[in-house]
C-alpha positions in Angstrom: -0.2 0.1 0.0 1.4 3.4 -0.9 1.9 5.3 2.6 1.0 8.5 0.9 -2.4 7.7 0.1 -5.2 9.1 2.0 -7.1 6.9 3.8 -11.0 6.8 4.0 -12.5 8.5 6.6 -16.2 9.3 7.7 -17.1 13.3 7.0 -16.6 15.6 10.0 -19.5 16.1 11.8 -18.4 18.5 14.9 -15.9 21.3 14.4 -14.5 23.8 16.8 -13.9 27.1 15.7 -11.5 28.8 18.1 -10.0 32.2 18.9 -7.7 33.4 21.7 -5.0 30.8 21.9 -2.3 33.9 21.6 -4.0 36.2 24.2 -2.6 39.0 22.6 -4.4 38.4 19.2 -7.6 39.7 19.8 -9.7 39.3 16.3 -10.4 35.4 16.8 -11.2 36.5 20.7 -14.0 39.3 19.3 -15.4 37.0 16.8 -15.7 34.0 19.4 -17.3 36.3 21.9 -19.5 37.5 19.4 -20.7 34.0 18.4 -21.2 32.7 22.2 -23.4 35.7 22.8 -25.2 34.5 19.5 -24.5 37.2 17.6 -23.5 36.5 13.8 -23.6 32.5 14.8 -25.5 32.0 11.7 -22.1 32.1 9.9 -21.1 28.8 11.9 -24.2 26.9 10.5 -24.0 23.9 8.2 -26.2 21.3 7.4 -23.1 18.9 7.1 -21.8 19.7 10.7 -22.0 21.4 13.9 -19.5 23.9 14.7 -19.0 25.2 18.4 -16.8 28.4 19.2 -14.4 28.0 21.8 -12.1 30.8 23.7 -8.8 29.0 23.7 -6.8 31.0 26.1 -8.8 33.0 28.6 -6.2 33.5 30.9 -3.8 34.8 28.3 -6.5 36.8 26.9 -7.3 38.6 30.2 -3.9 39.5 30.5 -3.2 40.6 26.9 0.0 38.5 26.6 1.3 35.8 24.5 2.3 32.5 26.1 5.4 31.2 24.6 7.7 28.3 25.2 11.2 27.8 24.5 12.8 24.5 23.0 15.6 23.7 25.4 16.6 20.1 25.0 15.9 16.8 23.5 15.4 13.8 25.5 16.9 10.5 24.0 15.1 7.0 24.3 17.2 4.7 26.6 19.3 2.2 24.4 21.6 -0.7 25.2 25.0 -1.2 24.1 23.6 -2.7 20.9 21.3 0.6 20.4 18.3 -0.9 20.7 15.5 0.9 22.5 15.2 -0.4 26.5 11.8 2.1 27.4 9.1 3.6 25.3 6.4 6.2 25.8 3.5 5.1 28.1 0.4 5.3 25.7 -1.4 7.5 28.3 1.4 10.2 27.8 1.4 10.0 24.0 -0.9 13.2 23.1 -0.2 15.4 26.4 1.9 18.1 24.8 1.9 20.8 27.6 -0.3 18.5 29.9 2.3 17.7 32.6 5.7 19.4 33.6 8.9 17.5 34.0 10.9 18.3 37.2 14.1 19.0 35.5 16.5 21.9 36.6 14.4 22.5 39.7 11.1 23.7 40.4 11.7 27.3 39.6 12.4 26.3 35.7 9.7 23.2 35.2 10.0 21.7 31.6 7.0 21.1 29.6 7.1 18.0 27.7 6.2 18.8 23.5 6.4 16.5 20.5 6.0 13.8 22.9 6.7 10.5 20.8 6.3 12.5 17.6 7.0 10.4 14.4 9.4 12.6 12.8 11.7 12.6 16.0 11.6 8.8 16.4 14.4 8.0 13.8 16.7 10.6 15.8 16.1 8.5 18.9 14.1 11.5 20.8 11.2 10.6 23.0 10.1 14.2 23.2 11.5 18.0 23.8 11.5 19.8 26.8 10.1 23.6 26.6 10.3 26.6 29.1 7.5 28.8 29.4 8.4 32.3 28.5 5.7 35.0 28.6 6.0 37.9 25.9 4.0 41.5 26.6 3.5 43.4 23.7 2.2 46.7 23.8 -1.7 47.2 22.5 -2.2 48.5 19.4 -5.3 51.1 19.2 -7.7 50.5 16.6 -10.9 53.0 16.3 -14.0 50.7 15.6 
C-alpha cells in the first residue's frame, strides 16, 4: 500500500472554531465572544456539521499576553549497548503535550514535554523535547472601531 495515499474517513460531524490561542491576538477573540453571545452565529451553521466556538486561552486573553515556549533540549530514548530501545513512552502520555511538567532543572524552571513520541523525531531517537514557558508582553495597539 502506498504510504502517501489518503485513507478513507467518515465526513466530519463536529468542528471547533477557536479564537484567543494567543492572548494578544484579539481578532479571533472578538469573533468567538460574538458567536458565544449568539450574534452572527448563523455564519457557523452548516447542514453537514455542527460548529462550536471556543475561547481557547482565556487567561492569556485577560492579561493580553502571548504565552510562548522555548525548546530547551531533547530527551533521548534509552538504549542498550547494541542500540536497541530499552524503554518507550507510555500510551497515556502520547498526546499530552504541555499537559504535565517535568521536574528537571529545579521547580523554579519546570520543563513542559512537547512533541511527545513524535514520529518525525523517532528515527533520531528523541522521545520528547523539553520546553520552558516564556511570557511575552506586547504593547496594545489602539484601533478605532
